[in-house]
N, C-alpha and C positions, 0 to 999 in steps of 0.2 A: 706787232699786231695785236697780242695782247692787252698791251698799255693803252695803245687805241681804243680798244673795245672796252676798257674800263675794268677788266677782270682785277682779281685780288691776288691770284696765284697762276704762274704758269710752271709745268711739270715737263721737264727735258730730259732726254734720253741718258741712260746708265753712261756712254763714252762721249758725251756732247764734247767734253774736253779730253782728248787722248794724250793727256801730259800730266804732269805735278801742277797742278793748279796753284798750290800754295807756294810755289817756286816761281810764279811767273806774276809778280805784283801788276805789271800792266794789264793783264787779263783780269786780274782779281778786283783791281780797282774800276774797270768798266763794269763788272757786275755789279760790286756794291753801290756803284752811282745808279744803275738802272732798279736796283732793289728797293731805292727812295721812292719808286712810283708802284713798284709791283714786287711781292713776294716770288722768289724764284728757288726750283729745287731742282739741281742739276749734278748730273755725274761727272768726275774726273778721277785721277788718281791724286794720292795724298802719301806724301814719305816724312818720317818724322823718325829720328834717332836711328838711321840705316834701314830702318823698316818700310816696307810699301804697301799700301792698302788700296782697295778699291773702294771708292768713297761716294758719298751725296754730300753737297754743299748745301747747305739751307740759307739763302741769302735774304735779309728782311730789314727794311729803315736804315741800309748803309753797313750793316753789319752782317758777319756770319758765322755759322758752326758747321763743324764735319761730324757725319754719321760714318763709321767705317764698318764695312761689311763683316758679317759674324759668320756667316757659313758659305765657305768658299767652295767653288766647284773643283771636285777631283781631277788632276790631269789639265785643266784649264787655268787654275788659278793656283794651285799647289800641288805637288808630287807626294800621293800619300806612303809611295814606298821610300822607306829612310834611305834603304842600303843603296837604292839607284838615283835617288833624288839628283846628287849632281850631275850625272852621267846623262840622266834624261833631260834636264835642263840644259845642258851643253848641245845635247843632238837637237832637241826640237825647237829650244827657245831661245836658241845664240848665247846661254849662257847666262840668263835671266835669273833674278832671285825669286823664289815662290814669294807670294802675296802674303801677309799677315794678317791673321783674323783678329777681329776685335773681341773683348771679353762680354760685351752685352750690347745688346739692341738698343740703338739711340732713338730719342724720341723730339720733336722741337713741335711748338705750338704757334699756329697761324691763326689770328684774329680769335683768340680765345680757345682754339680747340686743338687737342693733343693729337699727333700722330706718331705712329710708328714708322720707322723708316726700313725700306727693303729693297735689296738691289737683286734683280732676277732670280737668280736661283733660289735665294731666300725665301721668295715668295710663295714656294713650293714647299714648303716645311713646316710642321705642325708647331715648332718652337717660338716662332714668330706669332703666332696666331694666339699663344698663352700671354702675351704681354698685356698690360691693363689698358692701354688707349682702344678705343672703340674704332678708331680710323686708321688705316695704313696707307701709305704712299709706296707705291713700288714702281722702280724704274727699269726697264729691261730696253735692250738694244737686239731686239730678234731679227734684224734683216739678214744677218750673216747665216741664219738658219735654213734661208729658203734654197731650194725646195724641200721642206721637212715638215713632219706633224708636229715637230716641238713646239711650234707657237699655239697649237690647237691643245695639245696636252698640258701645257704651263697654264693656259686659261681655264682649263677643266679643274685644274688641281687647286687653283686659286678659288675658283668657284666653292668647290668642295668644301676646303679649309675655312673660308670665309660664312657659309651657312653652318656649318658645324660650331663655330665658336663666336657666331654672331657678329662680324666684323665687317667692315665696309672698307672695300678695297678700291684705290684710284692708280689704275694700271695702264 
């Protein structure tokens, strides 16, 4: 639809691809091909050297780059209690590994404009807003929070930080 409407960019949710997209060449190739017509920001998992990441994939002109999540959700993406980590992951997450945080926030350029990347929880942290780009693309998949006030709280925090730090957030 976005291509038919001549949009220059489409932003998809954080968990559009609930799989390690970098290991699924068929899907990667399909999105790379679409990106020749429109820039695409989408969420998917990423794995590298035995580490798992919650990531954004930015596709443009048949190429892509990865933006790994920096600020992870405690007890959702990692267990902050080191002594119980393996036990809790085994009980609650079927033995899955914690996600690995990236060291730095990623940026990408769309039509000459630089954007910071944010994945869900990151968009509510002041550290993101201290980054250089004036524009932020924040992806979330808030459907699983209904019914709750999380969606409203997230929106309020994003608006608060965007006003303080003079940023534009596309969420």
